[in-house]
C-alpha positions in Angstrom: 90.5 -54.3 -22.7 93.8 -55.1 -24.4 95.4 -55.9 -20.9 92.6 -58.3 -20.2 92.8 -60.2 -23.3 96.6 -60.5 -22.9 95.8 -61.9 -19.4 93.4 -64.4 -20.9 95.8 -65.5 -23.5 98.4 -66.1 -20.9 96.0 -68.2 -18.9 95.1 -70.3 -22.0 98.9 -70.6 -22.8 99.6 -71.9 -19.3 96.5 -74.0 -19.1 98.3 -77.4 -18.9 100.6 -76.1 -16.0 97.6 -74.6 -14.3 95.5 -77.9 -14.5 98.6 -79.9 -13.3 99.0 -77.4 -10.4 95.3 -77.8 -9.4 95.3 -81.5 -9.7 98.3 -81.8 -7.3 96.7 -79.2 -4.9 93.4 -81.5 -5.0 95.4 -84.6 -4.4 97.0 -83.1 -1.3 93.7 -81.5 -0.1 91.8 -85.0 -0.8 94.7 -86.7 1.4 94.5 -84.4 4.2 90.7 -84.2 4.2 90.4 -88.1 4.2 93.0 -88.6 6.9 92.4 -85.4 9.1 88.9 -84.5 8.8 87.5 -84.8 12.3 84.7 -83.5 14.3 85.0 -81.2 17.3 81.9 -80.4 19.6 84.0 -79.5 22.5 83.3 -76.5 25.1 86.6 -75.0 23.4 84.7 -74.2 20.1 82.1 -72.3 22.1 84.2 -70.5 24.8 87.7 -69.1 24.7 90.1 -70.7 27.1 90.5 -67.5 28.8 86.8 -66.6 29.1 86.0 -66.1 32.7 83.0 -68.4 32.6 85.0 -71.3 31.0 87.8 -71.0 33.7 85.3 -70.6 36.4 83.8 -73.9 35.1 87.0 -75.8 35.0 88.1 -74.4 38.6 84.7 -75.8 39.9 85.3 -79.3 38.3 88.7 -79.4 40.0 87.4 -78.6 43.4 84.0 -80.1 43.5 84.0 -82.8 40.9 83.3 -82.9 37.1 79.7 -82.8 35.9 80.9 -84.6 32.7 78.9 -87.6 33.8 77.5 -90.8 32.1 74.0 -91.8 33.4 73.3 -95.4 32.7 69.7 -97.0 33.4 69.5 -100.6 33.8 66.0 -102.2 33.4 66.1 -105.1 35.8 63.6 -107.6 37.6 64.3 -106.2 41.1 66.6 -103.1 41.6 67.5 -104.2 45.2 68.0 -108.0 44.3 71.3 -109.5 45.2 72.1 -110.8 41.8 71.3 -107.3 40.4 73.4 -105.3 42.9 76.3 -107.8 42.4 76.4 -107.0 38.6 76.7 -103.2 39.7 79.7 -104.2 41.6 81.4 -106.0 38.8 80.7 -103.0 36.5 82.4 -100.7 39.2 85.4 -102.8 39.2 86.0 -102.3 35.4 84.8 -98.7 35.3 87.0 -97.4 38.2 90.1 -99.0 36.7 89.9 -96.5 33.5 92.4 -93.6 33.7 89.8 -91.0 32.8 87.4 -91.9 35.3 87.3 -89.9 38.5 84.6 -92.1 40.3 81.5 -94.0 39.7 78.4 -94.3 41.8 75.3 -96.5 42.1 73.4 -98.6 44.8 76.2 -100.9 45.2 78.7 -98.0 46.3 76.4 -95.8 48.2 76.8 -95.4 51.8 74.6 -93.8 54.6 75.9 -92.3 58.0 75.5 -93.9 61.2 75.9 -92.0 64.6 77.5 -93.9 67.5 79.8 -93.3 70.2 79.8 -89.6 69.4 81.1 -90.3 65.9 79.9 -90.6 62.4 80.5 -94.0 60.7 79.4 -95.1 57.4 77.7 -98.3 56.2 76.6 -99.6 53.0 73.1 -98.4 51.8 72.6 -101.8 50.3 72.9 -104.8 52.5 71.7 -108.2 51.3 71.1 -109.4 55.0 68.2 -106.8 55.1 64.8 -107.7 53.8 63.3 -105.7 50.8 61.0 -104.0 53.1 63.7 -103.2 55.5 65.8 -101.6 52.6 62.8 -99.8 51.1 62.2 -98.3 54.7 65.8 -97.1 54.9 65.6 -95.7 51.3 62.6 -93.6 52.2 64.5 -91.8 54.8 67.0 -90.6 52.1 64.6 -90.0 49.2 66.8 -87.4 47.4 69.7 -89.8 47.1 68.0 -93.2 46.7 65.6 -91.7 43.9 68.8 -91.4 41.8 69.8 -94.9 42.5 66.8 -96.8 41.9 63.5 -96.1 40.1 60.2 -95.7 42.3 58.8 -99.1 41.0 62.2 -100.8 41.6 62.5 -102.0 38.0 65.4 -99.7 37.0 68.9 -99.0 38.5 71.0 -95.9 37.8 74.8 -96.0 37.4 76.9 -92.8 37.3 80.4 -92.5 35.8 82.1 -89.1 36.7 85.1 -88.3 34.5 87.9 -86.2 35.4 87.6 -82.5 34.6 86.7 -81.5 31.0 90.1 -80.0 30.1 91.8 -83.3 30.7 89.4 -85.6 28.8 88.2 -83.1 26.0 90.5 -84.5 23.3 89.4 -88.1 24.1 85.8 -87.6 24.4 84.6 -89.8 21.5 86.9 -92.6 22.3 85.8 -92.4 25.9 82.2 -92.7 25.0 82.6 -95.5 22.5 84.9 -97.5 25.1 82.3 -97.0 27.8 79.5 -98.2 25.7 81.4 -101.3 24.9 82.0 -102.0 28.6 78.4 -101.7 29.4 77.4 -103.7 26.7 79.6 -106.6 27.9 77.7 -106.5 31.1 74.3 -105.6 30.2 72.2 -106.4 27.1 69.6 -103.9 27.8 70.4 -100.4 29.0 69.9 -96.6 28.4 72.7 -94.3 28.4 72.8 -90.5 28.5 74.7 -87.5 30.0 76.8 -84.8 28.7 79.4 -87.1 27.0 76.8 -89.2 25.3 75.1 -86.1 23.9 78.3 -84.8 22.9 79.2 -87.9 21.0 75.7 -88.0 19.3 76.2 -84.4 18.1 79.7 -85.4 16.8 78.4 -88.3 14.9 75.2 -86.3 13.5 77.5 -83.6 12.3 79.8 -85.8 10.4 77.0 -88.0 9.1 74.9 -84.7 7.8 78.0 -83.0 6.5 78.6 -85.9 4.0 74.9 -86.1 3.3 74.6 -82.3 2.5 77.7 -82.4 0.3 76.3 -85.3 -1.9 72.8 -83.9 -2.1 74.0 -80.3 -2.9 75.9 -81.8 -5.9 73.0 -83.8 -7.0 70.6 -80.9 -6.8 72.9 -78.3 -8.4 73.7 -80.6 -11.2 69.9 -81.2 -11.9 69.3 -77.3 -11.7 72.2 -76.6 -14.1 70.6 -79.0 -16.6 67.7 -76.5 -16.7 69.5 -73.3 -16.1 72.5 -73.4 -18.3 72.1 -72.4 -22.0 73.9 -75.5 -23.1 74.4 -78.9 -21.4 78.3 -78.6 -22.4 78.6 -75.7 -19.7 77.8 -78.3 -17.0 81.4 -79.7 -16.5 82.8 -76.0 -16.0 80.1 -75.3 -13.5 80.6 -78.3 -11.4 84.4 -77.8 -11.5 83.8 -74.3 -10.3 81.9 -75.6 -7.4 84.1 -78.7 -6.5 87.6 -77.4 -6.7 87.3 -74.3 -4.3 85.5 -76.6 -1.6 88.1 -79.3 -1.8 91.1 -77.0 -1.5 89.4 -75.2 1.4 88.8 -78.4 3.2 92.5 -79.4 2.6 93.4 -76.0 4.1 91.1 -76.5 7.1 92.2 -80.0 7.9 96.1 -79.2 7.4 95.8 -76.4 9.9 94.3 -78.8 12.3 90.7 -77.7 12.5 87.7 -79.7 12.8 84.1 -79.6 11.7 81.5 -78.5 14.2 77.6 -77.8 14.2 78.4 -74.3 12.5 81.1 -75.1 10.2 79.5 -78.2 8.6 77.2 -75.8 6.8 80.3 -74.3 4.8 80.3 -76.8 2.0 76.7 -76.3 1.0 76.7 -72.6 1.3 80.1 -72.4 -0.7 78.8 -74.7 -3.3 75.6 -72.6 -4.1 77.7 -69.4 -4.1 80.2 -70.8 -6.6 77.5 -72.0 -8.8 75.8 -68.7 -8.7 78.9 -66.8 -10.1 79.4 -69.4 -12.5 76.0 -69.1 -14.0 76.2 -65.4 -14.1 79.6 -65.6 -16.2 78.3 -68.4 -18.3 74.9 -66.6 -19.1 76.7 -63.3 -20.1 79.4 -65.4 -22.2 76.5 -67.1 -23.9 74.6 -63.8 -24.6 77.5 -61.9 -25.9 78.2 -65.0 -28.2 74.9 -64.7 -29.7 75.1 -61.1 -30.3 78.8 -60.6 -31.2 79.4 -63.4 -33.8 82.6 -61.9 -35.1 84.5 -61.8 -31.9 87.6 -64.3 -31.4 87.4 -66.6 -28.2 89.6 -64.6 -26.4 87.7 -61.3 -27.2 84.6 -62.9 -26.2 86.0 -64.1 -23.0 87.4 -60.7 -22.3 83.9 -59.2 -22.9 82.2 -61.7 -20.7 84.8 -61.3 -17.9 84.7 -57.5 -18.3 80.9 -57.3 -17.9 80.6 -60.0 -15.0 83.8 -58.9 -13.1 82.4 -55.8 -11.3 79.0 -57.1 -10.1 80.7 -60.5 -9.2 83.3 -58.7 -7.3 80.8 -56.7 -5.2 78.5 -59.6 -4.7 81.6 -61.6 -3.3 82.4 -58.5 -1.1 79.1 -58.0 0.4 78.8 -61.7 0.9 82.5 -61.6 2.3 81.3 -58.9 4.6 78.5 -60.8 5.9 80.5 -63.8 6.9 83.5 -61.9 8.0 81.2 -59.8 10.6 80.9 -63.2 12.3 84.5 -62.7 13.5 83.2 -60.1 15.8 81.2 -62.8 17.8 82.6 -63.8 21.0 81.8 -67.5 20.3 84.9 -69.2 18.6 82.8 -71.4 16.4 81.4 -68.3 14.7 84.8 -66.8 14.3 86.1 -69.9 12.6 83.1 -70.2 10.6 83.4 -66.5 9.4 87.2 -66.8 8.4 87.1 -70.1 6.6 84.0 -69.1 4.7 85.7 -65.9 3.7 88.8 -67.8 2.4 86.3 -70.1 0.6 84.7 -67.1 -1.2 88.1 -65.8 -2.1 89.0 -69.1 -3.6 85.8 -69.4 -5.5 85.9 -66.0 -6.9 89.5 -66.4 -8.3 88.9 -70.0 -9.5 85.7 -69.5 -11.1 87.2 -67.2 -13.6 90.3 -69.5 -14.1 88.2 -72.4 -14.5 85.6 -70.8 -17.0 88.7 -69.2 -19.1 90.2 -72.6 -19.3 87.1 -74.6 -19.8 85.8 -72.2 -22.6 89.2 -72.5 -24.3 88.5 -76.2 -24.9 84.9 -75.6 -26.0 83.8 -74.8 -29.5 80.1 -73.9 -29.3 77.5 -73.2 -31.9 75.7 -70.5 -29.7 72.6 -70.3 -31.8 71.9 -74.0 -31.9 72.7 -74.6 -28.3 70.1 -75.5 -25.9 69.6 -76.8 -22.3 69.4 -80.5 -21.8 66.1 -80.3 -19.7 63.7 -77.3 -20.1 60.3 -76.3 -19.0 58.3 -75.6 -22.2 55.3 -74.1 -20.4 57.5 -71.4 -18.8 58.0 -68.4 -21.0 60.7 -66.5 -19.3 60.6 -63.5 -21.5 56.9 -63.0 -21.3 57.3 -63.2 -17.4 59.9 -60.4 -17.5 57.8 -58.3 -19.7 54.8 -58.9 -17.4 57.0 -57.9 -14.4 58.2 -54.7 -16.3 54.7 -53.6 -16.8 53.5 -54.3 -13.4 56.4 -52.4 -11.5 55.8 -49.5 -13.9 51.7 -49.3 -13.7 51.4 -50.1 -10.0 54.6 -48.8 -8.5 52.8 -46.8 -5.9 50.8 -49.7 -4.7 53.8 -51.9 -4.7 55.9 -49.3 -2.6 53.2 -48.8 -0.2 52.5 -52.7 0.3 56.2 -53.6 0.7 56.9 -50.7 2.9 54.1 -51.7 5.3 55.6 -55.1 5.5 59.0 -53.5 6.2 57.6 -51.5 9.0 55.7 -54.4 10.5 59.0 -56.4 10.2 61.0 -53.9 12.1 58.4 -54.2 15.0 58.7 -58.0 14.9 62.5 -57.9 15.4 62.0 -57.1 19.1 59.4 -59.9 19.4 61.7 -62.7 18.5 63.0 -64.7 21.5 66.7 -65.5 22.1 66.8 -69.0 23.3 68.6 -72.1 22.6 67.1 -75.8 23.3 69.9 -78.3 23.8 67.5 -80.9 22.7 67.0 -79.2 19.3 70.8 -79.6 18.8 70.3 -83.2 18.8 68.6 -85.3 15.9 66.3 -87.9 16.6 67.9 -91.3 17.3 69.0 -93.6 20.1 70.7 -90.8 22.0 67.7 -88.7 22.2 65.4 -91.6 23.0 67.6 -92.7 25.7 67.7 -89.1 27.1 64.1 -89.0 27.2 63.9 -92.2 29.0 66.3 -91.6 31.5 65.0 -88.1 32.4 61.3 -89.5 32.6 62.6 -91.7 35.4 65.4 -89.6 37.1 63.7 -86.0 36.7 66.9 -84.7 34.7 70.4 -85.6 33.5 72.2 -82.3 33.9 74.2 -81.7 37.1 74.1 -78.3 38.7 76.3 -77.4 41.7 75.5 -74.6 44.1 78.0 -73.3 46.6 77.2 -71.2 49.6 80.2 -69.9 51.7 80.8 -67.5 54.5 82.1 -64.1 53.6 84.5 -64.1 56.6 86.0 -67.4 55.9 84.7 -69.0 59.1 83.2 -72.6 59.2 79.6 -72.9 57.8 78.4 -75.5 60.3 76.9 -73.3 62.9 73.4 -73.6 64.2 72.2 -70.3 62.3 73.8 -71.3 59.1 72.2 -74.8 59.2 68.8 -73.3 59.8 69.3 -71.1 56.9 70.6 -73.9 54.5 67.6 -75.9 55.4 65.4 -73.2 54.5 67.1 -72.6 51.3 66.9 -76.5 50.4 63.2 -76.5 51.1 62.7 -73.8 48.4 64.9 -75.7 45.9 62.8 -78.8 46.5 59.8 -76.8 45.9 60.9 -75.6 42.5 59.5 -77.6 39.7 62.6 -76.9 37.3 64.9 -78.7 39.7 65.0 -82.2 41.3 66.9 -84.1 44.0 68.9 -81.5 45.6 71.5 -83.2 47.9 73.6 -81.4 50.6 74.5 -81.5 54.1 71.0 -80.8 55.0 70.0 -84.0 53.4 72.4 -85.9 55.7 71.4 -83.9 58.8 67.7 -84.5 58.3 68.3 -88.3 58.0 70.4 -88.2 61.2 67.7 -86.3 62.9 65.1 -88.9 62.1 67.4 -91.8 63.4 69.1 -90.0 66.1 66.9 -87.1 67.5 69.1 -86.5 70.4 71.9 -85.3 68.3 70.3 -82.2 67.4 68.5 -81.3 70.5 68.8 -77.6 71.6 71.1 -78.5 74.4 73.7 -79.9 72.3 76.7 -77.6 71.8 77.5 -76.0 68.6 81.0 -77.3 68.5 79.7 -80.9 68.8 77.3 -80.3 65.8 80.2 -78.9 63.9 82.4 -81.8 64.6 79.9 -84.4 63.8 78.5 -83.0 60.5 82.0 -82.1 59.4 82.6 -86.0 59.1 79.7 -86.6 56.8 81.6 -85.5 53.7 83.2 -89.0 53.3 85.5 -90.2 50.4 83.2 -93.1 49.9 80.3 -90.6 48.9 82.8 -88.4 46.8 80.1 -88.3 44.1 78.2 -85.7 46.2 80.6 -83.0 47.4 79.0 -81.5 50.6 82.0 -79.2 51.7 85.1 -77.6 50.7 88.2 -78.8 52.2 88.4 -75.9 54.9 84.4 -76.2 55.7 83.7 -72.7 54.7 81.5 -73.6 51.8 78.5 -75.9 51.7 77.7 -77.5 48.5 74.3 -78.5 46.8 74.0 -80.8 44.1 70.9 -80.9 42.0 69.4 -82.3 38.7 68.0 -80.4 35.9 66.4 -81.2 32.6 68.0 -80.8 29.1 66.1 -77.9 28.0 66.1 -74.2 26.9 68.6 -71.5 27.8 65.6 -69.4 28.9 64.7 -72.2 31.4 68.2 -72.4 32.7 68.2 -68.6 33.2 65.0 -68.9 35.2 66.7 -71.7 37.2 69.6 -69.4 38.0 67.3 -66.4 38.9 65.1 -68.6 41.2 68.4 -69.9 42.9 69.5 -66.2 43.6 66.0 -65.3 44.8 65.9 -68.2 47.2 69.5 -67.5 48.4 68.6 -63.8 49.0 65.4 -64.7 51.0 67.2 -67.4 53.1 70.7 -65.6 54.0 72.1 -62.4 55.0 74.0 -61.5 51.7 76.5 -59.6 53.7 77.6 -62.7 55.6 77.2 -65.3 53.0 78.1 -65.6 49.4 76.6 -67.7 46.5 78.2 -69.3 43.6 76.5 -71.6 41.0 78.8 -73.8 39.1 78.3 -76.4 36.2 77.9 -76.5 32.4 74.4 -75.3 32.7 75.7 -71.9 34.0 78.1 -71.7 30.9 75.3 -72.9 28.5 73.0 -70.3 29.9 75.3 -67.5 28.8 74.8 -68.4 25.1 71.8 -66.0 25.2 74.1 -63.1 26.0 76.7 -64.0 23.4 74.0 -64.7 20.7 72.6 -61.3 21.3 76.0 -59.8 21.1 76.9 -61.6 17.8 73.6 -60.3 16.3 74.3 -56.7 17.1 78.0 -56.6 16.4 77.9 -58.8 13.3 75.0 -57.2 11.6 75.7 -53.7 12.4 79.3 -54.3 10.9 78.0 -56.0 8.0 75.3 -53.3 7.5 77.8 -50.5 7.6 80.4 -52.0 5.3 77.7 -53.3 2.8 76.4 -49.5 2.8 79.8 -48.0 1.9 80.4 -50.9 -0.6 77.2 -49.9 -2.4 77.9 -46.4 -2.2 81.3 -46.9 -3.9 79.7 -49.2 -6.4 76.7 -47.0 -7.3 78.6 -43.5 -6.8 75.2 -41.7 -5.8 73.8 -41.4 -2.0 70.3 -41.2 -3.3 70.4 -44.3 -5.4 72.3 -46.2 -2.7 69.7 -45.6 -0.1 67.1 -46.6 -2.6 68.7 -49.8 -3.3 69.5 -50.6 0.4 65.8 -50.5 1.5 64.8 -53.4 -0.5 67.6 -55.4 1.0 66.6 -54.8 4.5 63.0 -56.0 3.8 63.9 -60.0 3.5 65.6 -59.5 7.0 62.3 -58.1 8.5 60.3 -60.7 6.8 62.7 -63.2 8.5 61.7 -61.6 11.8 58.1 -62.0 11.0 58.6 -65.7 10.2 60.6 -66.4 13.4 58.0 -64.6 15.5 55.0 -66.3 13.8 56.5 -69.6 13.8 58.0 -69.2 17.4 61.6 -70.0 16.0 64.0 -68.3 18.4 67.4 -66.9 17.8 69.7 -69.9 19.0 73.4 -70.9 18.2 72.5 -71.8 14.5 70.2 -69.0 13.6 72.4 -66.5 15.5 74.4 -65.9 12.5 71.6 -65.5 10.0 71.1 -61.9 9.6 74.6 -60.8 8.7 74.8 -63.8 6.2 71.6 -63.0 4.6 72.3 -59.4 4.3 75.4 -60.2 2.3 73.5 -62.8 0.1 70.4 -60.7 -0.5 72.6 -58.0 -1.9 74.2 -60.3 -4.6 71.1 -60.3 -7.0 70.6 -56.4 -6.3 74.1 -55.7 -7.5 73.8 -57.6 -10.6 70.6 -55.8 -11.3 71.9 -52.4 -10.3 75.1 -52.8 -12.2 73.1 -53.3 -15.5 70.7 -50.3 -14.5 73.7 -48.2 -13.7 75.6 -49.0 -16.8 72.4 -48.3 -18.8 72.7 -44.6 -17.9 75.2 -44.3 -20.9 72.0 -44.9 -22.9 69.4 -42.1 -23.1 66.2 -42.9 -21.4 64.1 -42.7 -18.3 64.7 -44.8 -15.0 61.8 -47.0 -16.2 63.6 -47.5 -19.6 66.9 -48.3 -17.7 65.3 -50.7 -15.2 63.3 -52.6 -17.9 66.4 -53.2 -19.9 68.4 -54.2 -16.9 65.7 -56.8 -15.8 65.7 -58.1 -19.4 69.3 -58.6 -19.5 69.9 -60.1 -16.0 66.5 -61.7 -15.1 67.3 -65.2 -16.3 70.7 -65.1 -14.2 68.8 -63.7 -11.1 66.1 -66.4 -11.3 69.0 -69.1 -11.9 71.1 -68.0 -8.9 67.9 -67.8 -6.7 66.9 -71.2 -7.5 70.4 -72.5 -6.7 70.6 -70.8 -3.4 67.2 -71.9 -2.3 67.9 -75.4 -3.5 71.1 -75.4 -1.3 69.5 -74.1 1.8 66.6 -76.5 1.4 69.1 -79.2 1.5 70.3 -78.0 4.8 66.5 -77.7 5.9 66.3 -81.6 5.4 68.5 -82.0 8.4 67.4 -84.3 11.2 68.7 -81.7 13.7 65.6 -79.2 14.3 67.9 -76.3 15.0 69.8 -76.6 11.8 66.5 -77.4 9.9 65.3 -74.1 11.0 68.4 -72.4 9.9 68.0 -74.0 6.4 64.4 -73.2 6.0 64.7 -69.6 7.3 67.8 -68.9 4.7 65.8 -70.5 1.9 62.7 -68.3 2.6 64.8 -65.2 3.0 66.7 -65.8 -0.5 63.3 -66.1 -2.2 62.1 -63.1 -0.4 65.2 -61.2 -1.7 64.5 -62.2 -5.3 60.7 -60.9 -4.9 62.0 -57.6 -3.4 64.4 -57.3 -6.2 62.1 -57.7 -9.1 59.2 -55.8 -7.6 60.1 -53.4 -4.8 63.6 -52.3 -6.0 62.3 -51.5 -9.7 59.1 -49.7 -8.4 61.3 -47.5 -6.0 63.8 -46.7 -8.6 61.3 -45.9 -11.3 59.3 -43.7 -8.7 62.3 -41.9 -7.0 65.5 -42.1 -8.7 66.2 -39.2 -11.2 
């Protein structure tokens, strides 16, 4: 105790120096944050550069063309009018000159094959010398291509801008999207724009906007709650500084190290703020209670008592919360790893600084404890009477409480296996122009997401023999029949078109060599937007369109493609490879499941041993751990009942909630365990613990629920679900701590 008093005296003596240091550090952090804070929603935050899926994706882009494609839809009077097509040509000239553009494609650039003199030539698909009727007749013979150029009613044109491979444009994506939009706006007043680069830009803007909004709302809500929760309004400044300083220093560190915000890390400020204020409220409440009961103590002695009584439970609550977040480091997703590491650093900052700030703050404060009162209060709420009622209920009805809560726990365990694992890409996007444009374009076009299927010969031979062509046609027929895919384009598309116009070319007496020679010419550079073959002609490519949607749908698409391939080809002679971002995105389900298992079990095991060290009795540790599993099982019940899947945001919820749910338990059990020095039954010790810590438990839970409800106000559906589920879980954790835990300990702890 004497050592602690000496440490407090030194901090008070050096308070001017400490304040000056914090001011300088905050100035540096603020400068870095304002100048370097950015948003990164690139593939790099989701997949490591050496990840096989990511490497295969980049390799595919280099060989067959990037699927980073802008899709613009222009409402026009006549999609095949001379002026309208001329406007497209003008836009091509500007777009193709940009250094990051690989190619662009529209009706103004599209060509179709003509067979003449035993050779394939290409002519413009659009020719202003043809009548509208003639053009429409020609278009009807190439439906899979022309349906991607003009709408069915000929009132809209589509324009595609294909960027260079992702790895070469990743850092400039936002600037590219802004420049592309500016160029289009100079040429067209009315347009719809979508595609992966546009959606990525919308994600980034939404993240930045909501991060700022969450920060402001959290400060306002915490301030309002503190006016009710703190014993005196004079504690308010100390509490707010305990919240603001660690967050500011953390963001200075994050930005100085070159890291950016993403959809996951944008939640860090709100989570850390409510955590910091929870510790501050616990310390302040203990300080105030001791000030009321120990009037003869000096300020240093009173601070020493408050720190001694709060340090152990606050240390263990920080430790369990730390474990919950650090468990995310085991995730295969870089975004979760970074979230876990930086939140843990923030927790350490918060734990240390909350004590430093409260010691310095209290050193300047002379307070009459008896006359102090909250600035705002709820006169009708009698906290003491409620706690007395709780103690009576958990004593008189402990058997019923145990049976009821245990039944919910068992049902929750069953519900865990009913929760779906699914990420809806649309739910990662807030309502706004980007989402509206996506809907509009996909309604007309049948999708906005490009998928490339490559079929190659196992022995390295050319794939243009008659047998292979027949199997390719059968395969494409199955793709066209699948409702989840649209507009497949391949050599089959060109072959069928040539067959209609030049039937003699594919008669049975035509040699195979002649067919190979003819079809090998159809992969023209002018039509490079659709890559039909590899350079050595051993691989045939199929380009098709998918809707933005769920990973479960993508997985079904991939399974359907594999089934169609296996039923059309001899798998010993031909190989299948599916490429595109959709393939990479579909693997999120596997990574999410891996994150859940690794992170949760790591957090659970470490948390168990932390509790065992803290409590020092195995029986009591198990009794204490059971109620902390109940909120997680209730979470599973809610997700199942409300059809909320585990996705890229909710994937981290269980390890985080396990750590947070234990916080109030530790504060309560710490007082219960310390009460063993006083003679009495488990009932008396628990009643005493509830009486002492009840106010702080309610305060911190209200703060946490308020913080997560702010996240639940997000315009992004997936983030909104995360906030709502976290707020509910924290509330359930309090209910289990004040009903289930006391009943268990009163019944079974000896």
